[in-house]
N, C-alpha and C positions, 0 to 999 in steps of 0.2 A: 504494499500499500504506499509506504513511504517513498520507495523507489519510484513508483509511478508519480507521486505527488511532486517530486522534484525533477522529473524528466523534462527536458526542454520542449516547449511547444506541444505539450501533450494534453491540453485542456480544451474543453468545449463548453464552458459555462455561459449561461445567458445573463450576464450582468444587467443588460438594459431592461430585462423583464422585472428586476427587483429594484430598479433605480429609485422608485418612489419610496421604498422601505429605507433605502440609504439616506435619501434626502430628508425623511422624517426623523430618522435617528440623529442626523447631523443638526437639523434645526432644534431639536430638543436639547441636544448638548450645548449648542450656542446660546440659547435662551437661558438654560440653567446656569451657565458660566457667566453670562452678563449679569443676571440677577444677583448671583453670589457676589460678584464684584462691586455691584452698586450698593448692596445691603451691608456686606461685611468688610469689603475693601481688602487690602493686602496687608500681610504682616511684614512690614518693611524692616530690613535689618539695619544695623547701624551705619551701613554704607549710605543709606538714603535718609534716615531720620537723625543721624548723629548719635553720640553717646560713647560708651566704652564697652569693650568686649574682652573678657579675661577667660582664657581656657586654662584650667588647672588639673593636674593629675595627682593621684596619690597611690602609694603602694598597696593600701587596703581599700576595701569597699567604702565609699563616702556616703555618710547619712545626710541625705538632701534636706530633710526636715531640719536637722541640726544647724546645717550651714544657712539655710533660709532664715532661721530664727536669729542667728548671730549677725546677719547682714540686713535685718529687717528695716533698719533705718534709711537705706538708700532709696533714691527716687526711681520709680518704674523698674523695680528689681525683677529680673527674670532669670531663673536658674533651671537648666536642663541637663539631664544625664546624657552624655554623648557616647559613651563606651558601652560595650555589651557586657562588661564585667562590673559596671558601676563604679569604675575608678577614675573616670573623666567627667568634668563638669564644665559647662558653659555659663558663665555669669555675665549678664548684661545689665546696665543701669544708666541713668541719665545724671548728669551733674546738677546740683542745685543752682539757683540764681546767685551769680557772683562766684561760682566754684568752677575750677577748671577740670577737665577729664583726667589729667595727671594726678590731681589731688584725690579723686575718687579712686583711682587705681591704687595709690599709696595707702588709702584708708582701707581697702579690701585686703591688701597684703598685711597690714598691721593687725587686722581682725582675725584673719585666717592663720596667721603665724607662719612658722617655718616647716610645717608638716605637709607642705604641698609643693609641687613643681609647677612653675608658671610657664606653660608651653607656649602661649601666644597672648599678646596684649595689644589691642587696637583702640585708638582714640581718634574719633572723627567729630568735627564740630558741626553744628546744625546748618551753617551756611554752605559748607563743602557738601554736606549731604543733599541738600536741595540742588545745588549745582550738578551733582552726579546724577540725580534723578532726571533733570532736564536733558542732560547730555545722553543719558541712556535712551530716553524717548526719541530724542533727535536721531541717534545712531539707528534705531529700529525703523524709523520712518524712511531714512535715506537708504537703508538696505532694501526695503520693500520697493521703493522707487527704482533702485538699481536693477532689481530683479525684473520688474515690469518692463523696463527699457530693453534688457537684454532678451526677454522672451518675445517681445514685440519685434525686434529686429531679427530674431531667430526663426520665429514662426509668424503666423498672422494674428491680427489682434483678438479673435475669438479665443485662440489658445492662451493668450496672455491673460485674458479675463478669467478663464477657467482655472489657471494656475494660481492666480492672486486669490480667488475666492476659496480654493482648496487650502492655500497657505494660511489665509486669515482664519479659516475654521480651526486648523491645527493650533495656531498661536493662541487663539481665544480660549480654546478648551484647556490648553496648558496653564494659562494664567488663571482660568476659572478653578482648576483643581487646586492650585496653590492657595487660592482665596478660600475655597470650600474647607479644606483640610488645615488652613491656618499654617501652612509651612512658611518658613522665612523666605522672603524675597529680597535678594541683594544683587550685587553686581555679578557675582558668579552665575546666578540664575539667568541674568541678562545675557551673559556670554554663552550660556547654553542655548538660549532661545535663538540668538543670532546664528549660532552654529546649525541649529535644527532648521532654521529657514533655508539655509544652503542645502542641507540634506534632503528636506522634503521637496524642494524645487527641483533638484536633480532626479529624484525618483519619478516625478510627474512628467519631466521633460523626456526621460527614456521611453515612457509609454506614449507620449505625444509623438515623438519621432517615428515610432513604429506605425501609429495611426496615419500619420501623414504619408508615409511610405506606402501603405496599403491603399490609401486613397488614389494614388497614381497607378498602382498595379491592378487594382480590382474596380474598375470604373463602373461595372454593371451591378455590383453588389449594393445592397441598401446601407444607408448610414448605420443603423443598429448592427448589422452584421460586421461592418468594418471596425466599429468601436469595440464590439465584443472580441474580434479577432486580435485587435491591437493589445487589449488587456491580457487575453489568454496566452499570446505569444511572449509576453514579458513577465507573466506571473511567476514563473520559477525563478527568475532572476530577482523579482521583487521580494519573494519569500525568503530566498537564500541570503540575500544581502541584508534584509531586516533582521533575521535570526542571528546572523553572525555578528552584526553590529550590536544587537541587544545583549548577546552573551558578553561581549567586551565591556559594555556599559555597566551590566549587572555586577561584573567583577570590580569595576571602578566604583559602583555604588556601596558594595560591601566592604572593600578594602581601602577605598580612598580616603576614609576619615571624614571628619566634619567639614573640612575646608572645601572638599570637592563634592559633597553630598548634594548641594543644590543644583550644581551643574550636571552631574550624572542623573539626577532624578528628572530634571526638565527634559534632558535628551531621551531618557528611557521612555517616559510617557509620550513625548512628542513623536518618536519614531513609530510607536504603536498607532497613534491616531492619524499620523501623516500617511502611513501605509493604507489605512482605512480610507483617508480622503482621496488619495491618489487613485483608488480603484472605484470608489462609490460616489465621489463628488467631482473630481476634476474631468474625468473622461465622459461621464453621463451628461455633464453640462454642455459639451460640444454638440449633443443632439439637438440643441434648441437654437443653434447658430448658423444652420445651413452651411457646414463647413465644406461640403463637396463643391459648392459654388465658389467659395472663397479660394480654396486650394487650386481648383482647376482653372480659374479664370484669372487669379492674381499672381499665382506662382509662375516663376519665369519658365517659359518654354526653352529648353536647352538647345533646341534647334536654331534659335534666334540669338544666341551668344556670339556668333560669328562676327557681328558688327563692332565688337570690342568697345562697346560703350561701358563706361565705368558705373554709371547710375541709371536707374530706371525709375519712372514715376508711378507710384502706386497709391491710389486713393488721395491724390493731392500731396503726397509726402515722398521725397526723394529717399530711396533705400539703396545701400550699397549692394551690388550684385553678388559679392562673394559670400554673403549670408545665405544665398539661395542655391550655391552649387553643391 
């Protein structure tokens, strides 16, 4: 069974027949994610909200209740057990008015004493945190714009719209899950989301490339047949690439420690939903754009390349020919 599952081009699933189920699931996830974000918001880490973060370890299992009681006077105190054996703690707090982050760190060290090893100490001011938040949002928007421009040049505009909607679905669901489960959202998570955008886009482009190829090869087939064929022919590649990547990220999630947890968690969730979106969102959306007309009438006829023109006019926009060879 497994051998047949991963054999190249051995599928004949009718994904277009169940496209409405995929759209319904996608819409439900997006609505739930947006609702969670609007109601609960995100649990921003100190990268965005400022404050101090102290990671301490001990040779023995730490009594969190006792540590919390001794540090009870700190503002916005948060203590989490980060190790599987209970020997690692993450302590977060905010400085009082007129107090610096360094003073808070020294206060924590004086209260806890010398029985702990201070693995990591971070101090970020509120101004820097707000600036990092704005820069992260700007980086995400610019990345999406760059992806849209690339796909527009590489394919026709219906493909760009389908890819962006699929990518938006993946990113919204990842952020929504971080909001729902109150996972910490910091710069490491943003890095994971930006990496995820590239992976999810590449996964969709591979399938789109096969769809476009089949549109030229099988002009008499219906749009649904061509879309199903494109998904089925790349399905083994999609599954194998996704599983192998998830295995590596799972190892990183388990063994990477608290520093990389947000990065690996965002990638792990995103690859799962990105693969779903590539199959059940990105390709089925092409069904509503009359792509046979776009590809066959606007795509360059290779027999006309002999005139050696560098550009051609397409829908009022000059597009380099080398993107279409």
